[in-house]
C-alpha positions as CSV (number, residue, x, y, z in Angstrom):
1,M,-65.5,24.8,42.9
2,P,-64.5,23.2,39.6
3,L,-62.4,25.4,37.2
4,P,-64.1,26.5,34.1
5,A,-63.3,24.4,31.0
6,L,-60.6,25.6,28.6
7,H,-61.3,24.6,25.0
8,L,-58.3,24.4,22.7
9,P,-58.3,24.0,18.9
10,P,-58.7,20.4,17.8
11,A,-55.3,20.4,16.3
12,L,-53.7,20.7,19.8
13,S,-55.9,18.0,21.3
14,L,-53.3,15.3,21.0
15,N,-53.2,12.2,23.1
16,L,-50.7,12.7,26.0
17,R,-49.1,9.3,25.2
18,T,-48.4,10.5,21.7
19,W,-46.8,13.7,23.0
20,L,-44.5,11.7,25.3
21,L,-43.5,9.2,22.6
22,G,-42.7,12.1,20.2
23,L,-40.6,13.9,22.8
24,S,-38.7,10.8,23.6
25,L,-37.8,10.4,20.0
26,L,-36.7,14.0,19.7
27,T,-34.3,13.6,22.7
28,T,-32.4,11.0,20.6
29,L,-31.4,13.6,17.9
30,P,-28.5,15.2,19.9
31,L,-27.1,11.8,20.5
32,L,-27.5,10.9,16.8
33,V,-25.6,14.1,15.8
34,F,-22.9,13.4,18.3
35,A,-22.6,9.8,17.1
36,L,-22.2,10.9,13.5
37,S,-19.5,13.4,14.4
38,V,-17.6,10.6,16.3
39,V,-18.0,8.3,13.2
40,W,-16.6,11.1,11.0
41,E,-13.6,11.8,13.2
42,F,-13.0,8.0,13.4
43,K,-13.1,7.8,9.6
44,E,-10.6,10.6,9.2
45,F,-8.3,9.1,11.9
46,Q,-8.5,5.6,10.2
47,Q,-7.6,7.2,6.8
48,R,-4.6,9.2,8.2
49,T,-3.3,6.1,10.1
50,L,-3.6,3.9,7.0
51,V,-1.8,6.4,4.8
52,E,1.0,6.8,7.3
53,Q,1.3,3.0,7.5
54,L,1.3,2.8,3.7
55,E,4.1,5.4,3.4
56,R,6.2,3.6,6.0
57,R,5.7,0.1,4.4
58,S,6.5,1.4,0.9
59,D,9.6,3.1,2.2
60,E,10.8,-0.1,3.8
61,L,10.2,-2.2,0.7
62,A,11.7,0.4,-1.7
63,H,14.8,0.4,0.6
64,A,15.0,-3.4,0.6
65,V,14.8,-3.6,-3.2
66,A,17.4,-0.8,-3.6
67,E,19.7,-2.5,-1.1
68,K,19.4,-5.8,-3.0
69,L,20.2,-4.1,-6.3
70,H,23.0,-2.0,-4.9
71,S,24.6,-5.2,-3.3
72,T,24.6,-6.9,-6.7
73,L,25.8,-3.7,-8.4
74,G,28.7,-3.5,-6.0
75,T,29.7,-7.1,-6.7
76,L,29.5,-6.5,-10.5
77,T,31.4,-3.2,-10.3
78,A,34.2,-4.8,-8.3
79,L,34.4,-7.5,-10.9
80,A,34.3,-5.0,-13.8
81,E,37.2,-3.1,-12.2
82,S,39.3,-6.2,-11.4
83,D,42.7,-6.9,-13.1
84,A,41.2,-9.6,-15.2
85,A,38.5,-7.2,-16.5
86,L,41.0,-4.4,-17.2
87,A,43.3,-6.9,-19.1
88,L,40.2,-8.5,-20.7
89,D,41.5,-11.9,-19.6
90,V,38.2,-13.8,-20.4
91,P,39.1,-17.2,-18.9
92,K,40.2,-15.6,-15.6
93,L,37.2,-13.2,-15.6
94,Y,34.9,-16.3,-16.2
95,A,36.5,-18.1,-13.3
96,H,36.0,-15.0,-11.0
97,A,32.4,-14.7,-12.1
98,T,31.8,-18.5,-11.5
99,R,33.1,-18.2,-8.0
100,I,30.8,-15.2,-7.3
101,T,27.7,-17.0,-8.5
102,A,28.6,-20.1,-6.4
103,R,28.9,-17.8,-3.3
104,E,26.0,-15.4,-3.9
105,H,22.9,-17.4,-4.5
106,D,20.7,-14.4,-5.5
107,I,22.9,-14.0,-8.6
108,R,21.8,-16.9,-10.9
109,A,24.4,-16.2,-13.5
110,I,26.9,-13.6,-14.7
111,T,27.4,-13.0,-18.4
112,L,30.0,-11.1,-20.4
113,V,28.3,-9.4,-23.3
114,T,28.8,-7.0,-26.2
115,Q,26.0,-4.9,-27.6
116,D,24.3,-7.9,-29.2
117,R,26.1,-11.1,-28.2
118,I,26.8,-13.2,-25.1
119,L,30.5,-14.0,-24.8
120,F,30.3,-16.2,-21.8
121,L,27.6,-17.4,-19.3
122,T,28.6,-18.8,-15.9
123,A,25.8,-21.4,-16.2
124,A,27.4,-22.8,-19.3
125,P,30.9,-23.9,-20.2
126,L,33.2,-21.2,-21.5
127,G,33.0,-20.9,-25.3
128,H,29.5,-22.5,-25.6
129,T,27.4,-19.4,-25.3
130,D,27.3,-17.8,-28.7
131,M,23.7,-16.5,-28.4
132,P,21.9,-13.1,-28.7
133,V,21.6,-10.8,-25.7
134,N,18.3,-10.5,-23.8
135,A,17.0,-7.0,-23.2
136,A,19.7,-5.7,-25.6
137,D,18.4,-2.1,-25.4
138,R,19.5,-2.0,-21.8
139,V,23.0,-3.2,-22.8
140,E,23.2,-0.6,-25.5
141,A,22.1,2.1,-23.0
142,A,24.7,1.0,-20.5
143,L,27.5,1.0,-23.0
144,R,26.5,4.3,-24.5
145,T,26.1,6.2,-21.2
146,Q,28.8,4.1,-19.4
147,S,26.4,3.8,-16.5
148,P,24.8,0.7,-14.9
149,N,21.1,0.0,-15.4
150,V,18.6,-2.7,-14.7
151,S,16.2,-4.4,-17.2
152,G,12.6,-5.5,-17.1
153,P,11.7,-9.3,-16.9
154,F,12.8,-11.7,-19.6
155,L,13.2,-15.5,-20.0
156,S,16.5,-16.4,-18.2
157,P,19.3,-17.9,-20.4
158,A,20.4,-19.9,-17.3
159,S,17.0,-21.5,-16.4
160,P,13.4,-21.6,-17.6
161,D,12.4,-18.9,-15.1
162,L,11.9,-15.2,-15.6
163,A,14.8,-13.0,-14.7
164,V,16.1,-9.5,-14.8
165,A,19.6,-8.3,-15.6
166,L,21.7,-5.7,-13.9
167,T,24.2,-4.4,-16.5
168,V,27.6,-2.8,-15.6
169,P,29.7,-1.4,-18.4
170,M,33.4,-2.3,-18.4
171,V,35.1,1.1,-19.1
172,R,38.5,0.8,-20.6
173,E,40.5,3.9,-21.7
174,G,37.3,5.9,-21.7
175,E,35.3,3.5,-23.9
176,A,32.8,0.8,-23.0
177,I,32.6,-2.1,-25.5
178,Y,31.9,-5.0,-23.1
179,A,29.6,-5.2,-20.1
180,L,29.0,-7.6,-17.2
181,R,25.4,-8.6,-16.5
182,G,24.2,-10.1,-13.3
183,I,21.1,-12.4,-13.9
184,L,18.7,-12.1,-10.9
185,A,15.7,-14.5,-10.7
186,V,12.4,-12.7,-10.5
187,E,11.5,-15.2,-7.8
188,S,14.0,-13.5,-5.4
189,L,12.3,-10.2,-6.0
190,N,8.9,-11.8,-5.5
191,R,10.1,-13.0,-2.1
192,L,11.0,-9.4,-1.2
193,M,7.4,-8.5,-2.1
194,S,5.9,-11.6,-0.5
195,A,2.5,-11.4,1.2
196,E,4.1,-12.6,4.5
197,R,5.9,-9.3,4.8
198,L,2.7,-7.2,4.3
199,P,-0.4,-6.8,6.3
200,Q,-3.2,-9.1,5.2
201,G,-4.9,-8.0,2.0
202,W,-2.1,-5.6,0.9
203,V,-0.5,-6.0,-2.5
204,A,3.0,-4.8,-3.5
205,G,4.8,-4.8,-6.8
206,I,7.7,-3.5,-8.8
207,A,7.4,-2.1,-12.4
208,D,10.0,-0.7,-14.7
209,A,9.9,2.7,-16.3
210,N,7.7,1.3,-19.2
211,G,5.1,0.1,-16.7
212,T,5.9,-3.6,-17.1
213,V,5.4,-5.7,-13.9
214,V,8.8,-7.0,-12.7
215,A,7.8,-8.6,-9.4
216,R,4.6,-8.9,-7.3
217,S,3.6,-10.1,-3.9
218,H,0.4,-11.9,-5.1
219,D,-0.2,-14.0,-8.3
220,A,3.3,-13.2,-9.5
221,A,3.2,-16.0,-12.2
222,R,0.1,-14.5,-13.6
223,Y,1.1,-10.8,-13.8
224,V,4.9,-10.6,-14.0
225,G,5.8,-9.4,-17.6
226,R,2.4,-7.8,-18.2
227,Q,1.6,-4.1,-18.1
228,A,0.9,-2.7,-14.7
229,S,-2.5,-1.3,-13.8
230,A,-3.4,2.1,-15.0
231,S,-3.2,3.4,-11.4
232,F,0.4,2.1,-11.1
233,R,1.4,3.7,-14.4
234,Q,-0.3,7.0,-13.3
235,G,1.9,6.9,-10.1
236,I,5.0,6.3,-12.2
237,L,4.2,9.4,-14.3
238,A,3.4,11.6,-11.2
239,T,5.9,14.3,-10.3
240,G,6.9,15.6,-6.9
241,K,6.8,13.9,-3.6
242,P,5.0,10.4,-3.7
243,T,1.5,10.7,-2.2
244,A,-1.3,8.2,-1.7
245,F,-4.1,8.2,-4.3
246,L,-7.2,6.1,-5.2
247,G,-7.2,3.6,-8.0
248,T,-7.4,-0.1,-8.9
249,I,-5.0,-3.0,-9.2
250,L,-4.9,-5.5,-12.1
251,D,-7.7,-7.7,-10.8
252,G,-10.0,-4.6,-10.6
253,T,-10.1,-4.2,-6.8
254,P,-10.5,-0.6,-5.7
255,T,-7.4,0.4,-3.7
256,I,-5.5,3.2,-2.1
257,N,-2.1,3.3,-3.8
258,L,1.4,4.7,-3.3
259,V,4.1,4.6,-6.0
260,Q,7.7,5.7,-5.4
261,P,10.9,5.2,-7.3
262,V,13.5,2.7,-6.2
263,F,16.6,4.9,-5.5
264,G,19.3,4.7,-8.1
265,F,17.4,2.6,-10.6
266,D,14.7,2.9,-13.3
267,W,12.3,0.9,-11.2
268,Y,9.2,1.9,-9.3
269,L,7.7,0.2,-6.2
270,G,3.9,0.3,-5.6
271,V,1.9,-0.7,-2.6
272,A,-1.9,-1.0,-2.8
273,V,-4.4,-1.4,0.1
274,P,-8.0,-2.5,-0.7
275,Q,-10.4,0.2,0.2
276,T,-12.5,-2.4,2.0
277,I,-9.7,-2.6,4.6
278,L,-10.2,1.1,5.3
279,H,-14.0,0.9,5.3
280,A,-14.4,-2.4,7.3
281,P,-13.8,-0.8,10.8
282,L,-16.1,2.1,9.9
283,T,-18.9,-0.3,8.7
284,E,-18.5,-2.4,11.9
285,M,-18.7,0.7,14.0
286,L,-21.8,2.0,12.2
287,W,-23.6,-1.4,12.7
288,H,-22.6,-1.3,16.4
289,M,-23.9,2.2,16.8
290,A,-27.1,1.4,14.9
291,G,-27.8,-1.5,17.2
292,L,-27.2,0.7,20.3
293,G,-29.4,3.4,18.7
294,L,-32.3,1.0,18.1
295,L,-31.9,-0.4,21.6
296,W,-32.0,3.2,23.0
297,V,-35.1,4.1,21.0
298,G,-36.9,1.0,22.1
299,L,-36.1,1.6,25.7
300,S,-37.2,5.2,25.3
301,L,-40.5,4.2,23.8
302,L,-41.2,1.7,26.6
303,A,-40.2,4.2,29.2
304,A,-42.5,6.9,27.6
305,M,-45.5,4.5,27.5
306,A,-45.1,3.5,31.1
307,F,-44.5,7.1,32.2
308,S,-47.6,8.3,30.3
309,Q,-49.8,5.7,32.1
310,Y,-48.4,6.9,35.4
311,L,-49.1,10.6,34.5
312,L,-52.6,9.8,33.5
313,R,-53.4,8.3,36.8
314,Q,-51.7,11.2,38.6
315,M,-53.5,13.9,36.6
316,K,-56.9,12.2,37.2
317,T,-56.3,12.3,40.9
318,V,-55.2,16.0,40.6
319,A,-58.4,16.8,38.6
320,R,-60.6,15.2,41.2
321,A,-58.8,17.2,43.9
322,I,-59.2,20.4,42.1
323,N,-63.0,19.8,41.5
324,H,-63.5,18.7,45.1
325,T,-65.3,15.6,44.0
326,D,-64.7,11.9,43.3
327,E,-67.0,12.0,40.4
328,A,-65.5,14.1,37.6
329,P,-65.8,14.0,33.8
330,M,-62.2,12.5,33.9
331,Q,-63.7,9.3,35.1
332,S,-64.9,8.5,31.6
333,R,-62.9,6.1,29.3
334,T,-62.0,9.0,27.0
335,P,-58.2,9.4,27.2
336,L,-56.9,12.6,28.8
337,R,-56.2,15.2,26.1
338,V,-53.7,18.1,26.2
339,S,-56.5,20.6,26.1
340,E,-58.2,18.9,29.1
341,L,-54.8,18.8,30.9
342,A,-54.4,22.6,30.3
343,T,-58.0,23.1,31.7
344,L,-57.8,21.0,34.8
345,V,-54.2,21.3,36.0
346,G,-52.6,24.1,34.0
347,K,-53.0,26.7,36.7
348,F,-52.2,24.3,39.5
349,R,-48.9,22.7,38.3
350,A,-47.7,25.0,35.5
351,T,-44.8,26.4,37.6
352,Q,-43.7,23.0,38.9
353,R,-43.9,21.5,35.4
354,S,-41.9,24.3,33.8
355,E,-39.2,24.1,36.4
356,A,-38.8,20.3,36.0
357,T,-38.6,20.6,32.3
358,M,-36.0,23.4,32.5
359,R,-33.9,21.3,35.0
360,G,-34.0,18.3,32.7
361,D,-33.1,20.3,29.6
362,R,-30.3,22.0,31.6
363,D,-28.9,18.6,32.7
364,V,-28.9,17.2,29.2
365,A,-27.2,20.3,27.8
366,V,-24.6,20.2,30.6
367,I,-23.8,16.6,29.9
368,A,-23.6,17.1,26.2
369,R,-21.4,20.1,26.6
370,E,-19.1,18.2,29.0
371,Q,-18.8,15.3,26.5
372,V,-17.9,17.7,23.6
373,Q,-15.5,19.6,25.8
374,D,-13.8,16.3,26.9
375,L,-13.5,15.2,23.3
376,Y,-12.1,18.7,22.3
377,D,-9.6,18.8,25.2
378,H,-8.2,15.2,24.9
379,A,-8.1,14.7,21.2
380,P,-4.9,13.2,19.8
381,C,-4.2,16.5,17.9
382,G,-4.2,20.1,19.0
383,Y,-7.1,22.5,18.5
384,H,-7.2,26.3,18.9
385,S,-9.2,29.3,17.7
386,L,-7.7,32.8,16.9
387,D,-9.4,36.2,16.5
388,Q,-8.8,38.4,13.5
389,E,-5.6,39.8,15.1
390,G,-4.1,36.3,15.5
391,R,-4.7,36.2,19.3
392,V,-5.6,32.9,21.1
393,L,-9.3,32.6,21.9
394,R,-9.4,28.9,22.8
395,M,-6.9,26.0,23.0
396,N,-7.4,22.4,23.9
397,Q,-5.4,20.5,26.6
398,T,-3.4,18.5,24.0
399,E,-1.8,21.6,22.5
400,L,-1.4,23.3,25.9
401,R,0.5,20.1,27.1
402,W,2.8,20.4,24.0
403,L,3.5,24.0,25.0
404,G,3.9,23.3,28.7
405,L,1.5,26.2,29.5
406,S,-2.0,26.7,31.0
407,L,-4.9,28.2,29.2
408,A,-4.6,31.4,31.2
409,Q,-1.0,31.8,30.0
410,V,-1.9,31.7,26.3
411,Q,-5.4,33.2,26.1
412,G,-5.4,36.7,24.7
413,H,-1.8,36.4,23.6
414,A,-0.6,36.4,19.9
415,Y,-0.3,32.8,18.7
416,A,3.0,33.8,17.0
417,D,4.5,34.2,20.5
418,F,4.5,30.4,20.9
419,L,6.4,29.8,17.6
420,T,10.0,29.7,16.7
421,A,11.5,32.7,15.0
422,E,11.4,31.2,11.6
423,S,7.8,30.0,12.1
424,Q,6.8,33.5,13.3
425,Q,7.9,34.8,10.0
426,I,5.8,32.2,8.2
427,F,2.8,33.0,10.4
428,Q,3.0,36.7,9.7
429,E,3.2,36.0,5.9
430,R,0.4,33.4,5.8
431,F,-2.2,34.7,8.3
432,P,-3.3,37.7,6.0
433,Q,-3.6,35.2,3.2
434,F,-5.7,32.9,5.4
435,M,-8.0,35.9,6.3
436,R,-8.6,36.5,2.6
437,E,-9.1,32.9,1.5
438,G,-10.7,31.4,4.6
439,H,-8.7,28.2,4.7
440,I,-5.2,26.8,4.9
441,K,-3.9,23.2,4.6
442,D,-0.9,21.4,6.2
443,L,1.2,24.5,6.9
444,E,4.6,23.4,8.4
445,M,5.7,25.4,11.5
446,E,7.4,24.8,14.8
447,L,6.0,25.3,18.3
448,R,8.3,26.6,21.0
449,N,7.4,25.2,24.4
450,A,8.1,26.7,27.8
451,S,11.6,25.2,28.0
452,G,12.5,26.7,24.5
453,A,12.5,23.3,22.7
454,A,11.0,23.3,19.1
455,M,8.4,20.8,18.0
456,P,7.5,20.5,14.3
457,V,3.7,20.6,13.5
458,L,1.3,20.7,10.6
459,V,-1.5,23.3,10.9
460,S,-4.7,23.3,9.0
461,A,-7.4,25.9,9.6
462,T,-10.8,27.2,8.3
463,A,-12.4,30.6,9.0
464,I,-15.7,31.0,10.8
465,H,-17.9,33.9,9.6
466,D,-21.2,35.3,10.9
467,A,-24.4,35.6,8.8
468,Q,-23.1,38.9,7.3
469,G,-19.8,37.3,6.2
470,N,-17.7,38.9,8.9
471,F,-14.7,37.0,10.3
472,V,-15.5,35.6,13.8
473,A,-12.6,33.2,14.5
474,S,-10.4,30.6,13.1
475,R,-10.9,26.9,13.7
476,S,-7.4,25.3,13.6
477,T,-6.2,21.7,13.8
478,V,-2.5,21.0,14.8
479,F,-0.8,17.6,14.2
480,D,2.5,16.5,15.8
481,H,4.9,16.3,12.8
482,T,8.0,15.1,14.9
483,E,8.1,11.4,13.8
484,K,7.6,12.1,10.1
485,K,10.3,14.8,10.1
486,R,12.7,12.4,11.8
487,V,12.0,9.7,9.2
488,Q,12.4,12.1,6.4
489,A,15.8,13.3,7.8
490,Q,16.9,9.7,8.3
491,L,16.0,8.8,4.7
492,E,17.8,11.9,3.4
493,R,21.0,10.8,5.3
494,M,20.7,7.2,3.9
495,A,20.3,8.6,0.4
496,R,23.5,10.7,0.7
497,S,25.7,8.3,2.6
498,D,27.5,5.0,1.8
499,A,26.0,2.2,3.9
500,L,29.4,0.5,4.5
501,T,31.7,3.4,5.4
502,E,29.2,6.1,6.4
503,L,31.0,8.5,4.2
504,S,29.3,10.5,1.5
505,N,28.2,8.5,-1.6
506,R,28.7,9.4,-5.2
507,R,25.5,11.4,-5.4
508,D,26.3,13.5,-2.4
509,F,29.9,14.0,-3.6
510,Y,28.7,15.4,-6.9
511,E,26.3,17.8,-5.3
512,K,28.9,19.1,-2.9
513,A,31.4,19.4,-5.8
514,E,28.9,21.6,-7.8
515,H,28.5,23.9,-4.7
516,E,32.3,24.1,-4.4
517,I,32.7,24.9,-8.1
518,A,30.1,27.8,-7.7
519,R,31.9,29.1,-4.7
520,S,35.3,28.9,-6.4
521,R,33.9,30.8,-9.4
522,R,32.7,33.6,-7.1
523,S,35.7,33.9,-4.8
524,G,38.5,32.7,-7.1
525,M,39.8,30.4,-4.4
526,P,41.3,27.1,-5.8
527,F,40.3,23.6,-4.7
528,C,41.6,20.2,-5.5
529,V,40.2,16.7,-6.0
530,L,42.0,13.7,-4.5
531,M,41.3,10.2,-5.8
532,L,42.5,7.2,-3.7
533,D,42.5,3.5,-4.5
534,V,43.5,0.7,-2.2
535,D,46.5,-1.2,-3.7
536,H,45.9,-4.9,-4.4
537,F,42.5,-4.8,-2.8
538,K,41.4,-7.8,-4.8
539,K,44.0,-9.9,-3.0
540,V,42.5,-8.8,0.3
541,N,39.1,-9.9,-0.8
542,D,40.4,-13.2,-2.2
543,H,42.5,-14.0,0.9
544,Y,40.3,-12.7,3.7
545,G,36.9,-12.7,2.0
546,H,34.5,-9.8,1.5
547,A,34.1,-9.4,5.2
548,G,37.8,-8.7,5.5
549,G,37.6,-6.3,2.5
550,D,34.7,-4.5,4.2
551,D,36.8,-4.1,7.4
552,V,39.6,-2.6,5.4
553,L,37.2,-0.1,3.7
554,R,35.6,0.9,7.0
555,Q,38.9,1.5,8.8
556,L,40.2,3.4,5.8
557,A,37.2,5.7,6.0
558,R,37.8,6.4,9.6
559,L,41.5,7.1,8.9
560,L,40.5,9.6,6.1
561,V,38.2,11.5,8.6
562,A,41.0,11.5,11.2
563,Q,43.7,12.7,8.8
564,L,41.9,15.2,6.7
565,R,40.7,18.7,7.8
566,A,37.2,19.3,8.9
567,V,36.4,21.3,5.7
568,D,37.6,18.4,3.5
569,M,34.8,16.2,2.1
570,P,35.7,12.5,1.7
571,A,33.4,10.1,-0.2
572,R,33.3,6.5,-1.4
573,V,32.7,6.6,-5.2
574,G,33.4,3.0,-6.1
575,G,34.3,-0.4,-4.7
576,E,37.7,0.5,-3.1
577,E,37.9,3.9,-4.7
578,F,37.5,7.1,-2.6
579,A,37.4,10.8,-3.6
580,V,38.1,13.9,-1.5
581,L,37.1,17.5,-2.1
582,M,39.8,19.8,-0.6
583,P,38.3,23.4,-0.6
584,G,40.6,26.4,-0.7
585,T,43.6,24.2,-1.3
586,P,46.1,24.7,-4.2
587,L,47.8,21.7,-5.8
588,T,51.1,22.0,-3.9
589,E,49.4,22.0,-0.5
590,A,47.1,19.2,-1.5
591,A,50.1,17.1,-2.5
592,L,51.7,17.6,0.9
593,A,48.4,16.6,2.6
594,A,48.0,13.6,0.3
595,E,51.6,12.4,1.1
596,R,50.8,12.7,4.9
597,L,47.7,10.6,4.3
598,R,49.5,8.0,2.3
599,A,52.2,7.7,5.0
600,A,49.6,7.4,7.8
601,L,47.8,4.7,5.9
602,Q,51.0,2.7,5.3
603,A,52.0,3.1,9.0
604,T,48.6,2.0,10.3
605,A,47.8,-1.7,10.7
606,V,44.2,-2.7,9.9
607,T,42.6,-5.0,12.4
608,L,40.1,-7.5,10.8
609,G,37.0,-8.8,12.5
610,D,38.8,-12.1,13.5
611,G,41.6,-10.2,15.1
612,Q,44.2,-10.5,12.4
613,Q,46.2,-7.4,11.5
614,I,47.3,-6.6,8.0
615,S,49.0,-3.6,6.3
616,I,47.7,-1.9,3.3
617,T,48.8,0.9,1.0
618,A,47.0,3.2,-1.4
619,S,47.8,5.0,-4.6
620,I,46.6,8.6,-4.8
621,G,46.0,11.0,-7.7
622,L,45.5,14.7,-7.4
623,A,44.1,17.4,-9.7
624,Q,43.2,21.1,-9.2
625,W,39.9,22.4,-10.6
626,S,40.4,24.8,-13.5
627,A,38.0,27.5,-14.6
628,D,38.1,25.8,-18.0
629,D,36.6,22.6,-16.6
630,T,32.9,22.2,-17.7
631,G,32.1,20.3,-14.5
632,I,33.6,18.2,-11.8
633,D,33.9,15.2,-14.1
634,A,36.7,16.9,-16.0
635,T,38.7,17.4,-12.8
636,L,37.9,13.9,-11.6
637,K,39.2,12.5,-14.9
638,R,42.5,14.3,-14.5
639,A,42.8,13.1,-10.9
640,D,41.9,9.5,-12.0
641,T,44.6,9.7,-14.7
642,A,47.1,10.7,-12.0
643,L,45.9,7.8,-9.9
644,Y,46.5,5.3,-12.7
645,R,50.0,6.8,-13.2
646,A,50.7,6.2,-9.5
647,K,49.6,2.6,-9.9
648,A,51.6,2.1,-13.1
649,T,54.8,3.5,-11.5
650,G,54.8,1.1,-8.5
651,R,51.7,1.9,-6.3
652,N,51.9,3.4,-2.8
653,R,52.6,6.8,-4.0
654,V,51.1,10.2,-4.8
655,C,50.9,11.6,-8.4
656,T,49.6,15.0,-9.4
657,E,48.1,15.9,-12.8
658,N,51.3,17.8,-13.8
């Protein structure tokens, strides 16, 4: 017997094919949301990677520029401290300078200048250079401060090319009237910045403290000598640690920029990456995903249309079977409606249809959940969630692998249990603040793994709240900070050590001296400063070359470390000049130690790189710090005076300030 007809409102009487097409489109929404989340994560990863590469490249270039300038500065300093310079023997000084420019091609010329005149220029005959000084303000500053400096670009007196000048004052008897200047071609700096040393599309440049472009990797002839871009000047004025920021370069291209100082000089190095380089992979990925999405939608529509035809045929058969007749109203050409489907087969197949739909939805949900879980567990960074007591709720496999533990071993435990003692203190201080503010960014801490080893990490987190504003859990991201910390430590060591001897440099020596002064003021314990200068070092350089001189300085540094106490702090403060801090040592004891050091140096043969052995001696000056000294410079000056007395009375001896 046919079932009674069930009449639904006209609004529900939709064509079955339309229903299936609509449902097929709706099923693509979870995939669309997932794709967008992948694109977002990819964008964040690309940006982090680009910034890290930008920081690394800018560090490398800044170090190369500083190394080039320090090499020239060392050459000029050695020349300024030579016997010819101290005696102001201009012809002999001119001859030395000419030999240097012939040997070191990066130095186009060397000039001897006063505040406003050039006395000689190695590119011209001696006595034919009565001309005004370029960048005279830098000469005046070097003479006034008795410290070397570097200029901006100017037209070279030795050639028609742009050049910069490295000015080293010649200090004689505490005054600086003359200075030596090394003329460096801007072209040599452009080669340091050359595009071949950078990824394609990147732009690098150098500017002085006034924002004038000194060198550039692209279009150097067009931009050198002009004002740097507003973004570059903004980076020069920024304080604190150099960080990447958005801006433009001189041709107006939008870029990501990083500006940092060139260590030891009034120059700044900037590296810019066009923003198109960052966006290009993302745009390509979006086009690729859009194509796949359109293909997926097209296939879904075709499948829905074919499936709807199949269902129509099947439901007509079911309708005839229910009505026990081959002649049913369904035989008409009118398409089957949802209302007719409910009337004819609703009671017959409702359970089966419901179960099939539930199974399909469950499978889709399981697959989506597994995909999200896999992305969560195997992300390149760590993820975890904490409750309001700081206990672990969830943690992905990446962070568990760092800890060397399983999820069962961390779940329900305080997150602080997996940190080092110092980081536990940081966590206890910052977690209440996080609960109040709801977010935290790049907090530096250290994980402690199962073996007890520490791993530096950066932690960022946001709070999850329910509809009433109550805290539910934290959502935290953890990044491995090991490599960046290692690079920072290496750069700090390089900034505080002398590249040739691996002893402390002048900057590190002065900082340690200030600490020693503060300690001496507190405790009343004396300390001494020892100044050591290699006798006739210029003859070593002239006879065996700079390589031989470098061998002497390196082995002298090793001898200092071997002969001095562990608490003594040796440093290279000049070409062949060394200084030693001797904590807790009065002048009499320091004199005995200095004499032992002098005798050991005299008795030790220096082996050069080619196997030759030579003997060297050194003159030593000693001074004890006094509470009346305003700073370490006063003590150093007395030690330096004693050193010159040792040289004047025959060398190879120790003289004290008294």
